[in-house]
N, C-alpha and C positions, 0 to 999 in steps of 0.2 A: 884507868888504863884500857883494861880488857874490854869494860863494853866501850866504849869507843870504837874500839878496835873491829869489836863484832857489829857494828851499827857501820861501821865503814867497809866490811866483808857485805852486806846486805844492800849496799848501791849500786846500781847497773854501770856494766865498766863504761869507761868514759870512752867514744870515738875518738878514730884519730885524728888528729887536728888538720884540718884541709887547708889548701892555701886559701890567701883571702880573697873573695870578690870585690870586684869594684861596684859599689853603689849605682843601681840605675835609676831613674825618676823617669815618667812619659810625660813629654812637653805639650802643654796645651797645644789646642791644634788655633792656628793663627788664620783668621779673616785671608790672607792671601794663599793661605796653602789649601782653604776650603775650595776657591776659587778654580784654581788649578787644576784641583780632583775635579770637580764638575766640567770644565771646560773639555779636559779630557774625554767624560765619559759621553759627553754632548756630540765630542768630532766622533765619536765610534757608532752611537746612534742616530747621527742626522742622515746619512745616506742611507740607512735603512728604510726610516720614517719617509723620506723623500720617495723613496722608491712604491712604498705601498701607497701612499696619495696619488702618486700620477697614475699608478693601477687602476685605482677605486675610480680616477676622473675619467680615465681612457673607457674602462667598463660602462660605466652610465653615459658615457657620449654614444659609446656605440650601441647602448641600448634604445636610445630615442631615436637616432637614426634608425635603429632595424624598424623601429617601430613607425615613425615617419614613413620611410618606404614601404612598408607594408600596406598603409591606409592610402598612400598616393598609389599603391598596385592598386590595390583595392577600388578605388574611385576609377581608373583606367579601365578596369576590367568589366564592373558595373557599365559604363558607358558603350564600350565593344559590345558585350552580349546586350543593350538596350533595356537593362533593368526601371522599374519604375523607379520614380523619386524615394517612395518608401523602400524599396527594394535597395537602392543605393545606399543607403541611410544605414538601414540592417546589416547591410556587409562591410560597412566602415565599422560597425559597432564589434562585430564579429572578429575584426582585424586588430582591434584593442584588447582582446581576451588573451588572458596567458592563455598557455598551450593546454593544461588540464580543462581550464573552461571551454575553451575551444572543443573539447573531445566530447563534451557534456553538451554542448550547444548541439552538435553532429548528431548524436545518439538521438536528441530528443527529434531533431529533423526527420531522420528516417523514422523513426516510431508514429509518426504524422503520416508521413507518406503510405506508410502502412495499411493505415486507417481510409486512407482515399482512395489505395487500389481496392481495398476490398467494396468501396461502394462503386468505383469505375469499372465496368466489364470491356475487356478488350474485344475488339472487331472478330479475332480469331477464335475468341471464344463465346461467342454470340449463343445465345440458349435458341433452339429451334422449337418449333411447336409438335411435339409427337402427331403422327397423321391418323391415329386413331383418335385422339382427344378433339383436332382439326375435324375429323369426320362426324364428331359427336356434334360440335359448335354448329357446324354448317348443317345437320339436320333437323335439329332442336329450335334453334332459331326461327327457320321456316314454318315448321310445325307451331310452335307456341303462338306467332302472330296470326298464324291462321285458326286458332282454335276459338270459337263463340263464348269462351270461359274468363278472357282475357279482360280484365277491366279497364285497362290502358296501354294506349301503345309508344306513349312516349312521356308522358309526366310522371316525376320523380322516380325516370330509371325503371319502373315495374318491370317490364319485360328483361332488362339485364340481372336484376336482381331474382326474378325465378329463374333465370337461366342459371347462375351461380349457383344458387342454393340445389336446384336437380343434379349438376355436376357435383358436387361437394357430396349427395346423398349416393355417388356410384365412382368412389376412387380410381375403382378399377378399369375407367375409363381415360386416366392419366392426370385428373385434378387429385393429385395427394395433397397430403397433409404438407410435403416436404415442400412441392410447387406452391401449395398456398401460403408456407410460412416466409418462401424468399421473393422479397418486395419484386425485384428485376422480374423474374419466372412469370409471378402472377399479373405482376402489371401485363405482360405479353399476353396472357390469357384473355384478361377483359378487354384488353382492347379489341381483341378477333372476334369477341362476344357484341361489342359496341359497334363494329364495322360491319358485320355481318347482320346485324339488324338494322342499320342503316339502310344496306343495300336491299335488303327484303322488304321494307317499307316503301322504297322508290319503286322494286318490280311491284308491288301489290297496287301501289298507288297508278303506275304506268296501265295497269291492264283494267284497272277501274276505272281508269280517264278513257281508255281506247271501246268502252264498254257504255259509255256514257252519253246519250246526246238527245236532247229533245230542240223543238222549232224555239223556244224561247234563248237556250242556250247558242245555237246556230245564228239566230238572228241579232243577238247583242251585241252593241254598237261599240259597248266597252272592250270587247274581248281583244287583245292584240294578238299579233304574231307569236308573241313568246308565251302566248297561254293556250296557244293551241298546240305549239310544240311540247309545251308540259304536258298534256294529256298524251302523250306517246306516239311511237314510231308511225300510226298511221296517219298524223296530223302533220307527219314533216314536209308534206308538199304545199307548199305555199300557194301554188296554182289549182289546187282540187277546188272544185265545185261546193257549195253547201249542198248538192244533191249526193253527190257523192261520200262528201263524210257521211252523211248522214246515212247513206246506204252502209257505210262501210262500219259504223258504229251501233247499229241495230243490232244488238246482243241480250239474250236474255239472261236472267241471272244463271240456269241451270249451265248455261256453255260459258260465262265467265268462270264460275266455278271451276269448271272441267279445264279450262285454257290454263287457270292458275294452277292446276294440278300439272297439267303438261307441264309446266315450268319444269319440273322437279318431277319427271317418270318414274324414277328409280326409288322415291317416297311411297308407302302402302298408304294413302289416302283416299279417304272414301267421302266425296260430300256427303253433308248432311241437311236436315231442314233447318238447321239452328246456324248453319254455316252459310246458308242461302240468304234468311233475316240481317244476319249480321253485314256480309257484303252489300246489300240494299242498303242499308244506312251506308255505308261508306261512301259510294256512290251518289246518294241522296245529298252527303256534305258536301263530296266535290263539285257535285251540280252549283249548290249554294254559294259554295267559294267562287266560282267562276261568276256567275252571272248577277252576285252584289257587287256594286261599286266600293263599297267600305270595307269589304274584305280583300284580304292577302292570300292566293293561293300557297304563299310560302309558311302558313301558317295552317296550313290544312290538317296536320292529326293535331295540333292543340286543340281546334275546334271539335273533331271526332272523339277527343276526351273530352273536354267539355258537356257534348252530349250525351256521353256515357254517364258523367257522372251524375246529370242532372235527371235522367230516366231513371238512376238508382236511388235518386234521390226522392223523387215523385213517389216510389213503391218500395221502401228501404227492407220492409218486411213481408212484400207479397210477390213472390217471383211467379205466381200464376198471371198477374196482372202487368208484370216486366214481359212475360211471354206474349201475351197477347197485343199488347205495344207493338213490339218486332213485328209479330204476324201480320198487324196494319201496314207498318211500312213494307214489307217483303209484297203485301197486298196493291200497294201503290205503285211498288216497283214493276209489277208484273204487268200492270194496266199502261204504263206508260213508257215502256222500253223491250216491251213481250213477254207473250205467255208461253212460258215453256212448254213442250208436251206435255211434259211430268214432273213433278217434282220428287226429291228424294223423301223417306219418311224419316220422324225424329230419330234423335240418336237410341240406338238400338231397338228400336220399334221392329223389327226383322232384320234378317241376317246380313243385308244387303248396306245395312248402317251399323253393324258392330265395328265399333273400333278397334283396330290391331291392337298389340300391346304397346308399339311404339306412339300411334296417336292416343291412346287412353292415358300414356305418360304424358306428355306433351299436353294434353287438355287438364290432365291432375295439377302440373306445375304451373297453366297459367291463370287457374282458381284460385290457386295458394295453398296446395297440396293439402286439401281437407281429408285425402284417402292415402294411406300409407302403400303406394304401387312402387316396384322396383322392376328393372330390367332384367330379364332372368341372364 
């Protein structure tokens, strides 16, 4: 009994009795209930979805209309500013780009325009040839053409190349490395050199022409008025008689040298025997051009260059024979066109023919810079 009693004491105390709860059971969901629930949710979501769809449709439509309007505006603008067809198409293509793409395109065009501006020189920024450089070009183009050392007057642009090299040797004159490296400035310098050589050749040809007269030249039937005019201002009178023309044209070789020197009296220029011989060749070729019907006076300088090349080819390594040939040409000129009272000595033979530093520099340039001569 006691054991039973003790075991009973060890049991947990019983809780107070609670009031009975009715049993509940979850009813299964019927199809009718499910449909009712979904209809209610749909009715709640329908307004929101409809609004979003309407907004999306409106946004896409507005975007298309805006793009179409921009393209049409591009077309109208292109016509208004009269773009070429290629430009019109490019503007329409730009109108179709996104704002970011359009910004990149505009940046690319600006950079390209900057490149063009580096090449194009505006009128108000035109570079003017410095006076000192201009004076040097005027001086040495004259002296180089009068140098008996010059191998050609026109062929292969020999005078221009010699003048350019002379300027490069004297950067203090103004033809600096900066000017040479600037294509725009360099072109201005080269154009000035070419123009001055053209002017100088015309001056010499004119003076040589007015000093050239023979009986065959005056009586030749193919000489037209234009050819006479090409000989210079003394032949511009179409009413002048042959006798008057002959009297005006009888100029000996030394007088011819002095007349040419007088054209540039400011230049320290001394006639030499070598120059007299070279000028005798020049007017001999002019007479040939004017008296031979197969020749054209426009080809005068080309024929002079051909004659000089032929002489060098005859005696390539015999300068004495070349000198003798030129002396023969000079003797023929004296017999035909007048014997001067005296002739200058050869270059450097006496004080009267010692060239000035400027003339020596020009002769050295004309001859191809055989010596290293620089202006002080």
